[in-house]
C-alpha positions in Angstrom: 128.2 -78.9 38.3 130.9 -76.9 37.8 129.0 -73.5 37.9 127.9 -74.6 41.1 131.5 -74.9 42.5 132.6 -71.4 40.9 131.4 -69.8 44.5 134.7 -70.0 46.6 132.3 -70.5 49.9 130.8 -73.6 48.2 133.7 -75.0 47.5 134.6 -74.2 51.4 130.8 -75.5 52.3 131.9 -78.9 50.9 135.7 -79.1 52.2 133.4 -78.4 55.4 131.9 -80.8 55.0 134.7 -83.6 54.5 134.9 -83.5 58.6 131.7 -85.3 58.7 128.0 -84.3 59.2 127.9 -80.5 60.5 124.4 -78.2 60.9 123.7 -75.3 59.2 124.1 -73.5 61.9 127.7 -74.4 62.5 128.7 -74.4 59.2 127.6 -70.4 59.3 129.6 -70.3 62.7 132.7 -71.8 60.5 131.7 -69.1 58.3 132.2 -65.8 60.6 131.9 -63.4 58.0 128.4 -64.5 56.2 124.9 -64.5 57.0 122.9 -67.4 58.0 121.0 -66.3 55.5 123.4 -66.3 52.5 125.2 -70.1 54.2 121.6 -71.0 53.4 121.5 -70.2 50.2 125.0 -71.3 49.2 123.7 -74.7 51.2 120.1 -74.8 48.8 122.3 -74.7 45.6 124.6 -77.6 46.8 121.4 -79.6 47.7 119.6 -78.5 44.1 123.0 -79.8 42.1 123.0 -83.2 44.7 126.3 -81.9 46.0 125.3 -82.2 49.6 122.0 -84.2 51.6 120.0 -82.7 54.4 118.1 -84.6 56.4 116.0 -82.7 60.0 117.1 -83.6 63.4 114.4 -81.1 65.3 114.7 -78.0 64.5 117.6 -78.2 62.5 119.1 -79.2 59.0 122.5 -81.3 58.7 124.1 -81.1 56.0 126.6 -84.3 54.9 129.0 -83.8 51.7 128.3 -86.8 49.1 131.8 -86.8 47.6 130.8 -89.5 44.8 128.2 -87.3 43.3 131.5 -84.6 42.4 132.4 -87.2 39.5 136.0 -85.8 37.8 136.2 -82.5 40.0 136.3 -85.0 43.1 140.6 -85.5 42.9 141.1 -81.9 41.8 139.2 -80.5 44.4 141.0 -83.2 47.3 144.3 -82.3 45.8 143.1 -78.3 46.0 142.1 -78.1 50.0 144.9 -79.5 50.9 147.4 -77.5 49.0 148.7 -73.7 50.8 148.3 -71.7 47.9 144.4 -72.6 47.5 143.8 -71.8 51.1 145.6 -67.9 50.5 143.7 -67.8 46.8 140.4 -69.1 48.7 140.8 -66.0 51.5 141.5 -64.1 48.7 139.1 -64.7 46.8 136.4 -64.6 50.0 137.7 -60.7 50.9 137.4 -59.3 47.0 133.8 -61.1 47.4 133.3 -59.4 51.1 134.3 -55.8 49.6 132.1 -56.1 47.2 133.4 -54.5 43.7 135.8 -51.6 43.3 135.9 -48.2 43.4 136.2 -46.3 40.3 138.7 -44.1 40.3 139.3 -40.3 37.9 141.3 -40.0 35.2 143.4 -37.3 34.6 141.7 -34.0 34.2 138.9 -34.6 36.7 136.4 -36.8 34.2 135.2 -39.6 34.4 
C-alpha cells in the first residue's frame, strides 16, 4: 500500500477525492500539467490497490476515495494534506517530475 502512495500525484488524487466523488475528467482538470492518460493510469493503480471505488455513469467513470482502506496511513495523510509545508513539498515534487531527469554536467577539463 505504501508503495502506491509514493507517487505524489496519487496522493494528490486521493486528496481531491476527500471532498467527494469526481469524474476522471474533473480530476484531470484539477491537475492541468498531467495528461488524461497519466491520470487514468494513476486512478487504475489506486483502484487496483483498493483505495478508490469506480462506477460508470454514462460514458464517464466516477471515482470515490475509500479512506477507511488507508489503515494506519490515514491519520498521517490527513494531517499532511492540511499542512502548508506538505503543499510546498508536493509542488516541488510535481515540478521535479514534470521536468524529468537533470542533465549531466561536465567535469573540469571538458571530460564527462
